[in-house]
N, C-alpha and C positions, 0 to 999 in steps of 0.2 A: 504493500500500500504506500509506504513512504517513498520507495523507488519510483512508483508510478507518479506520485505527486511531484517529485523532483524533476522527472522527465517532462511533465506537463508544464511546470513552471519555467524550465529552461526553454522550451519551445515558445511559450508566450513572450519571454524576455527577448528571444532572438527576433521574433516578429516585430515587437515594439521598437527594438534598436534599429530596425531597418527603416523606420519612419524618419522624416525630416526632424531635426532637433526641436523646432518650435512645436511640432505636433506631439512629439514625445512629452515635452513640457506641459502642454495642455492636457494630455492624458493623465499625467501624474497629479496635476492640480485637481482635475475632475474626480479622480479616485479619492484624493484626500477629502474632498467635499462630501462624498458618500460616507466615508468612514466617520467624519466629524458629525454627520447627521445622526448616525446610529449612536455615537458617543453622547451627543446632546440629549437624546431621548433618555438614555440611561442616567445621565447626570440630573436631568429634570426630576426624574423619579426619586433619586437619592436626596436632592436638595429640598424636596417636599417632606422628607422624613428627618433630616438633620439640619442643624444650623448651617447657613450658607458659608460662613468662614471656615468651618470644619470641613465641609464638603470640598471646598477649593483646596485646602491644605492636603487632604487625603488623596485627592485626584492626582496631584503632582508628586506626592510622596510615593504613590503607587507607580508612577511613571519612572521614578528612580529605581524602585525595587525590580521592575520587570527588565530593566536594562543592566542590572548587576551581573547576570551571567556573561554578557558581552564584555563588561568591564573586567571581570576576573579572568576571562579568557585571553584578552589582548593586553591588559595592563592599563594603568592610568596614563602612562606616557602616550599611548596610542590615541587617547581621547583628549589629550591636553590641547586647548585651543591656541592658535597663533594670536588671536585678539581677545584676551580675557576681558578687557574693558568693554568691548562690543557685546560680548555675551551677557555681561551684567546689565548694560543698557537695554538690551533686548528683553531680558527677563523682567526688568523693572517696568518697562512699558506694558508688557503682557500681563504682569501681575496686577497692575492698577486697572487695566481694562477688565480683567477677570473679576475683580472685586465688584465693579458695577454690574457686570454680566450676571454673576451669581446672585446678586441682590434682586435683580428683576426676573431671573429665570423661573422661579416657582409660580409667578403670577401672570405669565404670558403664554398663550398657546405656542407650540413649537413652530407652526407655520408662520405665525406673525413675528415671532422672535427672529426667525431666519430672514424674513423679508426686511425687517428693520436693519439687520446686519448688512444688507446689500448696499447701504449708503457707503460702506467701506471702500468698494472699488473706486468711487469718485475720489476719495482722499488718497488712495494708493496711486492712481494715475497722476494726480497733481504732484504728489511727492516724488514719483519716479521721474517725472520731467524736471522738477526743480532740484532734487538732491542726487539722483543717480545718473542724470544726463541721458536718459533714454529718449529716443526720438518718438514723439507723440503723433501717430498717424491719425488722420481725420476719421477713418472708419472705426478706430478703437473708441474715440470719443462718442461717435454716433451710437455704437453698440452699448456703451455705458449709459448714455443718456436715455436710450429706449428702455434699457433694463431698469433705470431709476424711475421712469414713468410707471413701469409695471409695479414697482415697490409702492409708489404713491397710491396706486389703485388698491393695493392690499391694505396699507396701513391707514390711509386717510380717514375712513369711516370710524376707526377705533381710537384715534387720539383724543377725542373729546368724551369718550364713554368711560365705562368702568375699566380700570387698569391703565388709564392714560398716563398717569404719573410714572408707572413702571415702564411704559413704552418710551418715555423721554429718557429715563435712566439707561435703558438699553441703547437708545440712539447715541447717548453720550459716550458709550464704550467704543463706537465705531472708529473715530479718529485715532484712539489709542491702539486699537488692534491694527489699524493701517500703519501706524508708526512701527509696531513690532514686525509686521510683514516686510516693510521697507528695510529695516535693519537686517532681517533674515536674508533678503536678497543681497545686500551688501556683504554679509558674512559668507555667502556661498562662493564669493570670488576667492576666498582664501581658506575656507573651512570645509571639511567633509560633512555631509548631511547628518550622519550618525553623531558627530561631535556636537553639532548645533542642537539636536534633539536632546541629548543627554544633559548638556549644560542648561538648556531651558528648564527641564524638570528640576535640576538641582537648585537653580537660582529662584525659581518661583516657589518651590517647597520651602526654601529658607525664608523668603520674604513673607510667605503666607503663614508661617508657623506661629507668630505671636497671636494673631487674631484667631487662628484655628484652635490653639490651645486654650485661649480665654473662653471660647464658646464650646468647649469640648462636652460631648454627651456620649454615653455608652453606645457602642455599635454591635450589631449581631454578626454572626459568622457569615450569613448571606450578604450582608452589606459589605463586609470586608472583602469577600470574593468579588462582589460587583465592582468595588473600587480597583481591584487588581485587573479585572477585565477593562475597566475604563483606562487604567494606566497603559495597558497594551494597545488599545485602540488609539488613544491620544498620541502615544509615541510613534506608532506606525503612520498615523495620519500626518503628523508633523514631518516625518521622514519623507513621505510622498510629496508633501508641499515643498520642502526644501529642495528635493531632487528636481521637481518641476521648475522652481525658480532658477535653478542652476542651468537649465537647458533653454529657457525662453525668457524674453523680456517679461517682467512682472505685469506690465500693462497689457500684454497680449493674452494673459491668462485670466484676467479679472472677470470678464463676462461669463466665464464658466462657473463662477460661484453662484450664479443665478439658478443653476440646476439644483442647488441644495433645497430650494423651495419645494420641488417635486418630491424629493426624498423625505423631508420633514413632514409634509402634508400626509403622506402615506403612513409614516411612523406615528404621527399624532393620532390618526384614526385607529391604527391597530393597537397601540399601547394605551392611549388615554381616552379613546372613544370621542376624540375631538374632531368633529366634521368641519372641514374648511368651508368658509362662506363662499358665496358666488363671487365676491370681489377678490378673494384669494385665488380662485381658479382663473378668473379673467386676468388678474395680474400675472399669474404664472404663464399664461399663454403669451402675453407680451414679452415676458422675460425669456421664455424658450425661443421665441422668434429671434431675439437679439443674439442669443447664444449660438444658434445654428448658423445664422448669417455670418458672424465674425469668425466662426470656426472654418467655414468654407473659404472665406477671404484669406485667412492665414495659410490654409493648405495650398491654395493656388499661388500665393505670393512666394512660397518656398519651392 
């Protein structure tokens, strides 16, 4: 069974590596989005049972634990970063964003939470042009703008209703996540993806520990196992994202984040019996159109 899995994985990897680099990058970012959607459903369930600070701390502590076998196998020297300062800046930006995100998470449906996070690509594209020197093509701006219109279709009716306050908190986390993603892109120029993922978990667990320990509540065995699963999903999701950012311009990958709305809508219905509204589906249709359009444009360009 294991040999069959390895053979299948090698075949898939060979086919993916035959694609143009930008398409490979878009694939890895899209895969990370699916993984994060599953992770977010799991974390929403856990954050409804435990204090949000504790949930944030345990999520990233679990991320460190699941990577320990790799650390023991290769040694700390193998994972020591060239830019330690950059790793801490990235972790600080992500930890602050997560504090806002976990605060709002238990109070917002998954589909709406994901749609709100889609303001992030706008901040990322601006930052990529201003700080990373990436060339901003007009079609990427058009794809992001169309996707943002889809987000407004989803979120607009809910900002003035119940949970509007938490919607605003979730929106405030978007520019901070964008800053984290931009630092990640900069780090991929000198760091390996696995190094970035390990140090993210280390730094965020360290920064989250004070609040997590102050809010500590007893956890069950099943909750502990769920956090270990979350640690694995989060680590692999960030690995896929970092690998994608290393292969393609970050601005070329951002419209693919809009696919997350499809995954979270399905998971919200399956796990939380939360049926997406008509505005959610209409917005998703607009977002999907932007994603498919820019993907075809990028493929033809290369």
